Residue, then its C-alpha position, 0 to 999 in steps of 0.5 A: m736492081a740489087n745495090l750490093v756493097r761488099a763489106a768486111l770486119v775483123q775479129a782479132t787476137w791481141t798480139g802483145d803490142t800496138e805496132s804488130m796489132i796495127a800491122k796485122h789489121e793492115e794486112h787483113a784490110r789488104q786481104a779484104a780489098a783484094q776480095g773486093a771489099k769496099v768497107i771494113g771495121f775493126q773491134e773495140v779499141f782495136n790497137a790495144p788489149y782490152f785493158c778495162q779488165v783492170q783499173e790501173a793508171e798505166h793504161y792511159r798510155w794507150a790513148e791518142a788524139v783523134p784524128d791527129g794521132p798516129t793510128v788514125r793517120r796511118m788508117q787514113a793512108l791505108a784507106r787511100e791505099t785500099g780504096m776502102v771506107i774504114v771504121v777505126p775504134v781507138f782510145e781517144l785523148e781529147q785533152s788532159g783528163f778527157y778520154y773517150n771510147t771512140a771510133a773514127v770513120i775514114d772515107a775511101d779516099g783517106s779523108y777523115l769524116g768524123k767520130y763517134r764516142k761511146h755513150h753508155i759506159p759500163q762499170v762491172k767486174g772485168f769491164w771497168e770502163k768508167y775508170y777510163f772513159k767519159p760518156g760520149n758527147v757527139g751525138w749519133p752521127v751517120f756518115d756519108t761514105a763512098v759505100g753509103r750511110v754508115g753509123v757506129y755504136i760501140c759494145y755496151d751501147r748495143h743493150f740500149p735501143e735508143g741509140w740504134r733508133e737514132l742512127g736509123l732516123a738519121g738514115a743509117q744503112l749499115v751500123y758497125n758495132p765494135s765490141a769486146t764481150s766475154r763468154g760468161l757475161s753475154a754470149y747468149l745475148w750476142q746473137l739476139e740483140q743485134p739481129a733484133a736491132a736490125v729488124a726494129n730499125e731496118y738496116f744492116i749491122a756488123a757485129i764485131n767481137r774480140v776473140g781469145t783471152e788477154e794478159y790483163g784478165d780472164n775474160d774469154f772473148y768469144g768472137t762469133s762476129y757477123f753481119v745481119d740484114p734488116r730482116g734479122q737474118f745472118v749474111g753468111d756464116v757467123a765467125s769462129d768462137k775461138e779463132e781470128e777471122l776476116v769476114v767478107r760479105d755482100l750486103d744488098f742495100g736494096l733490101i732496106d727499102q723493101v723491108r721499110q715498105q713491107w713492115a713500115f715501122y718508121r711510118d707507124r712510130r709515135p714519137d708524140a707518145y714517147e715523152g716518158l722515155v726521156r724522163p730522168 
């Protein structure tokens, strides 16, 4: 019997301020809930612009505590209101001088389940993230939620197969990958890497990208967010490359067992032979 989970994601344009950006995502979440969605995820640092296009100390102002900051608390209230699991990517302030690119995971009853901190931090033109973020240090958590086992991998992480595999080994059924990636840099990889990761690790992936250009640089965020299944096939259409969009799809978690029995990649792993992968 099918084990259907109605899942949602939001690719959004920057509004110009945090309050209206959060309010817009709250409205998208309510629309998703009205369509029957039980889980939703937002884009990388969803409540702020992608300020990493520049290296300016003024942008530390976007950081806040997780889970005790205002945005996560507000999302907890939204989860209680809508009955949805919510993946909430924000700029985290742990203590003075300790900043992370983080996603909080909130269960459908509003309870805070934990956080993922981005491991791989880029430092290239238009993506000056090492100026702001320390590398993640909380491992590869997979959260037991009302809809199943949910993991998170953030943007630049997606280029590194090791974390995808860690999430699979921990039992992830759905992994959200909130991102901010631009047309000239990686567009041709966008519909290649996550489907390949979904196949290699045999779970669903929600790939979320921003859309449009913003005030701190000329990065052209190209949207085209999507859900992909464990066979590497898109679930429904890919979102627009120019317009904001709420994407709601039915994911059949029963397909995970089917694929793992058919392809048996986990059975045939050889961790005893992989020692060289972790040599400096």
